[in-house]
C-alpha positions in Angstrom: -60.8 209.9 -63.0 -62.7 209.6 -59.6 -61.5 207.0 -57.1 -63.3 203.3 -57.0 -64.3 203.7 -53.7 -65.9 207.4 -53.8 -67.7 205.7 -56.7 -68.9 202.8 -54.3 -69.8 205.1 -51.2 -72.2 207.4 -53.4 -73.9 204.7 -54.4 -74.4 203.0 -51.2 -75.1 206.4 -49.3 -77.5 207.0 -52.4 -79.1 203.6 -51.4 -79.3 204.4 -47.6 -81.1 207.3 -47.7 -84.6 205.6 -48.4 -85.9 202.8 -45.9 -85.9 198.9 -46.9 -89.5 199.1 -47.3 -89.4 201.8 -49.9 -87.4 199.3 -52.5 -89.5 196.4 -51.3 -87.0 194.7 -49.1 -87.3 193.4 -45.8 -84.6 192.7 -42.8 -83.4 189.2 -43.4 -83.2 189.5 -46.9 -80.0 190.3 -49.3 -80.0 191.4 -52.9 -77.2 193.2 -55.4 -76.8 197.1 -56.0 -76.0 198.7 -59.0 -75.9 202.4 -59.6 -74.7 204.4 -63.3 -73.1 207.7 -61.8 -71.9 210.5 -63.5 -68.8 212.6 -62.8 -67.4 216.2 -63.5 -64.7 218.1 -61.6 -67.7 221.0 -61.3 -70.8 218.5 -60.0 -68.5 215.8 -58.7 -70.5 212.1 -58.7 -74.0 212.2 -59.2 -76.2 209.1 -59.6 -78.2 208.5 -62.7 -80.1 205.4 -62.0 -79.9 202.8 -59.0 -81.6 199.4 -59.0 -81.2 196.2 -57.1 -82.2 192.9 -57.8 -81.6 189.5 -58.8 -84.6 188.0 -60.3 -85.0 186.8 -63.8 -88.4 185.7 -65.7 -88.8 182.3 -67.7 -89.2 182.2 -71.1 -92.7 181.4 -70.9 -93.1 184.8 -69.2 -91.0 186.8 -72.1 -93.3 189.8 -73.3 -93.2 193.2 -74.5 -95.0 194.3 -70.9 -92.9 192.8 -68.4 -89.1 193.0 -67.4 -87.4 189.7 -68.3 -84.2 190.5 -66.5 -84.2 191.8 -63.2 -80.9 191.6 -62.1 -79.5 195.1 -60.9 -77.2 196.1 -63.4 -79.5 195.5 -65.8 -82.3 197.3 -64.5 -79.9 200.1 -63.8 -78.9 200.6 -67.7 -82.5 200.2 -68.4 -83.5 203.2 -66.0 -80.5 205.2 -67.7 -82.5 204.6 -71.1 -85.3 205.3 -69.1 -84.1 208.7 -68.0 -81.9 209.6 -71.2 -85.5 209.9 -73.3 -87.3 211.8 -70.9 -87.7 215.3 -70.3 -85.6 215.2 -67.8 -82.5 214.1 -69.4 -79.2 215.3 -68.4 -76.7 216.8 -70.6 -73.6 215.0 -70.2 -71.3 216.9 -72.3 -67.9 217.0 -70.3 -69.0 213.7 -67.8 -67.6 210.9 -66.9 -69.7 207.6 -66.5 -69.3 205.3 -64.0 -70.8 201.9 -62.8 -71.0 200.2 -59.3 -72.0 196.8 -58.5 -72.1 195.5 -55.2 -71.1 191.7 -55.9 -69.3 190.3 -59.0 -71.6 189.9 -62.0 -73.0 186.6 -62.5 -71.5 184.9 -65.6 -67.7 185.0 -66.4 -67.1 187.6 -64.1 -68.0 185.4 -61.5 -65.5 182.5 -61.7 -62.4 182.6 -59.8 -60.4 181.5 -56.9 -60.7 182.5 -53.2 -57.8 182.8 -50.7 -60.6 182.3 -48.1 -60.5 178.9 -46.5 -61.7 180.5 -43.1 -65.2 180.5 -45.3 -65.0 176.8 -45.8 -64.6 176.8 -49.7 -61.8 178.5 -52.0 -63.6 179.4 -55.0 -66.4 181.8 -56.5 -68.6 180.1 -58.8 -71.4 181.4 -60.9 -74.7 179.5 -61.6 -75.4 181.0 -64.8 -75.5 178.1 -67.6 -73.6 178.1 -70.8 -75.3 178.8 -73.9 -76.7 176.2 -76.3 -74.0 175.1 -78.8 -71.1 176.5 -76.5 -69.1 174.0 -74.7 -70.8 172.3 -71.8 -68.6 172.6 -69.3 -70.4 174.8 -66.5 -67.4 176.0 -64.6 -65.1 176.8 -67.6 -64.0 180.1 -68.0 -64.8 182.3 -70.6 -68.0 181.2 -71.9 -71.1 182.9 -72.8 -74.3 182.3 -70.6 -77.5 182.5 -69.7 -78.9 183.7 -66.5 -78.6 181.6 -63.2 -81.2 180.2 -61.2 -83.7 176.8 -60.8 -86.6 175.7 -63.0 -86.9 176.5 -66.7 -83.8 178.3 -68.3 -84.0 181.9 -68.7 -83.4 183.1 -72.1 -81.9 186.4 -70.7 -77.8 186.5 -70.9 -75.8 186.6 -68.1 -74.7 190.4 -66.9 -70.8 189.9 -67.7 -71.7 189.1 -71.2 -74.1 192.4 -71.4 -71.9 194.6 -69.9 -69.0 193.1 -72.8 -71.7 193.9 -75.2 -72.4 197.3 -73.9 -68.7 198.1 -74.2 -69.2 197.6 -77.5 -72.6 198.7 -78.6 -73.0 201.2 -75.6 -75.3 201.6 -72.9 -78.3 203.0 -75.1 -78.2 200.4 -77.1 -80.9 200.7 -80.1 -82.4 203.6 -78.4 -80.0 206.5 -78.7 -76.3 207.8 -79.6 -73.7 205.6 -77.8 -73.1 206.2 -74.2 -69.7 204.1 -72.7 -69.0 203.5 -69.5 -65.4 205.0 -68.3 -64.9 202.7 -65.0 -66.6 199.2 -63.4 -66.3 199.2 -59.9 -67.3 195.9 -58.4 -67.5 195.0 -54.7 -65.6 192.3 -52.9 -65.4 189.4 -53.6 -64.6 190.5 -57.1 -61.5 189.7 -58.7 -59.9 192.0 -61.4 -58.2 189.0 -63.1 -61.8 187.5 -63.8 -62.7 191.1 -64.9 -60.6 191.2 -67.3 -60.8 188.0 -69.0 -64.6 188.8 -69.4 -64.2 191.6 -71.2 -60.9 190.3 -72.8 -62.9 187.8 -75.0 -63.7 189.5 -78.2 -60.6 191.0 -78.6 -61.1 190.3 -82.5 -63.5 193.3 -82.4 -60.7 195.9 -81.5 -59.9 197.2 -85.0 -63.4 197.0 -85.8 -65.5 200.4 -85.9 -68.7 200.8 -87.2 -69.5 205.2 -87.1 -69.0 205.4 -83.2 -69.5 202.2 -82.6 -65.9 200.4 -81.3 -64.6 198.7 -78.3 -64.5 200.4 -75.4 -64.0 198.7 -72.2 -63.9 200.4 -69.0 -61.2 200.7 -66.4 -61.9 197.7 -63.9 -61.5 198.3 -60.5 -62.7 196.7 -57.2 -63.7 198.1 -53.9 -63.8 197.0 -50.3 -66.6 199.7 -49.5 -69.3 196.9 -47.4 -72.9 197.0 -49.4 -75.3 196.4 -46.2 -77.4 193.8 -48.0 -74.9 191.9 -49.4 -75.4 188.1 -49.8 -74.6 186.0 -46.5 -75.8 182.6 -45.3 -78.1 183.9 -42.8 -79.9 186.1 -45.1 -82.4 184.6 -47.9 -82.3 186.8 -51.0 -85.5 189.0 -51.7 -88.5 187.9 -54.3 -88.3 192.0 -55.3 -86.6 194.1 -57.4 -86.4 198.0 -57.6 -85.0 200.8 -59.9 -85.1 204.2 -59.9 -84.1 207.1 -62.5 -84.6 210.6 -62.3 -88.1 210.7 -60.5 -89.3 207.8 -62.3 -89.2 204.3 -59.8 -90.7 200.7 -59.4 -90.7 197.9 -57.1 -90.7 194.8 -59.2 -92.3 191.3 -58.3 -89.3 189.2 -59.7 -90.7 186.0 -60.8 -93.5 188.0 -62.2 -91.0 190.9 -64.1 -94.2 193.2 -63.1 -94.7 196.4 -61.2 -95.7 195.4 -57.5 -99.4 194.9 -57.7 -100.4 194.3 -61.6 -101.0 190.7 -62.3 -100.7 188.8 -65.3 -104.1 189.9 -66.9 -103.6 193.7 -66.4 -100.0 193.6 -67.6 -100.7 195.1 -71.0 -102.8 198.2 -69.2 -99.7 198.4 -66.7 -96.6 197.4 -68.3 -93.4 198.1 -66.4 -92.1 201.5 -67.4 -88.8 199.7 -68.8 -90.4 197.2 -70.5 -89.9 196.8 -74.5 -93.9 198.7 -74.9 -93.0 201.2 -72.8 -89.7 202.3 -74.0 -90.5 201.9 -77.3 -87.7 202.9 -79.7 -86.5 206.2 -78.3 -84.2 208.8 -80.6 -82.8 205.6 -81.9 -79.0 204.6 -82.6 -76.3 206.9 -84.4 -75.3 205.7 -88.1 -73.2 202.3 -87.9 -75.1 200.5 -85.1 -76.7 197.7 -87.0 -73.4 196.7 -88.6 -71.7 197.1 -85.3 -74.5 194.5 -83.9 -74.1 192.1 -86.6 -70.4 192.3 -86.1 -70.7 191.6 -82.5 -72.9 188.5 -82.9 -70.6 186.8 -85.2 -67.9 187.4 -82.8 -70.0 185.8 -80.0 -71.0 182.9 -82.4 -67.2 182.4 -83.0 -66.4 182.6 -80.0 -68.7 180.0 -78.6 -67.4 177.3 -81.2 -64.1 178.0 -80.1 -63.1 180.0 -83.0 -61.6 182.8 -81.6 
């Protein structure tokens, strides 16, 4: 299995190969980077899909033409879906899949104690909100949550929860046969215990299998390799998101979920290439997907009620 630091360096080097303006970024801004890479003994590490972003849209802007969730991990995964449905889809036979995220994913993975008294705080907390009907302790661990942010609540689930879902239903979801991550590498100050806790929430599914769909948790690693646009007090969050996969790429206006230059009025004519309308249904999932998806849904509902 390839080294965690090698995965991090490959993703960051891929990002550094372009200018900030190509990503819709400016000096003094911070963002989060994510990449999905393939690896084989012959070809080494290859970036399949890359994204950066921290924005999501409120419920009133959710439709089939925009990107609802502009967090890096989610854009990166949807970029892979776009790539695998294209004429440029790579043959991944004999390859392992690896994801890099430059900061702890929002939600349960981002709740842990820190040994950093010099920073003036000793814990790392998520702004993600517990889902309706769950326990209401915002700092409680193990809860399924929606995206963080001020203002109207986002309907999108946290990145921690989506990573857990992909570990059971695959990265392509209902748009293709299951592809699973073999490793997940997270930049510091990520905490391995928090990552393991988050992925361990659906242990009741360990023995459930529907065709090729099964619990397939990635190997969880952290890496000290630094992303140059990491969050600091001196930087402001970027209002833009970006994704690239194969030859396709877009800069997204985060608050709208639309490609830069596209207005709400024109969104049906010029939707994001990663929107529901543009991606369509794809080749479809493997047999067993619907049963597995229902199993996952029921497990989450039981977990939120404290039944598991």
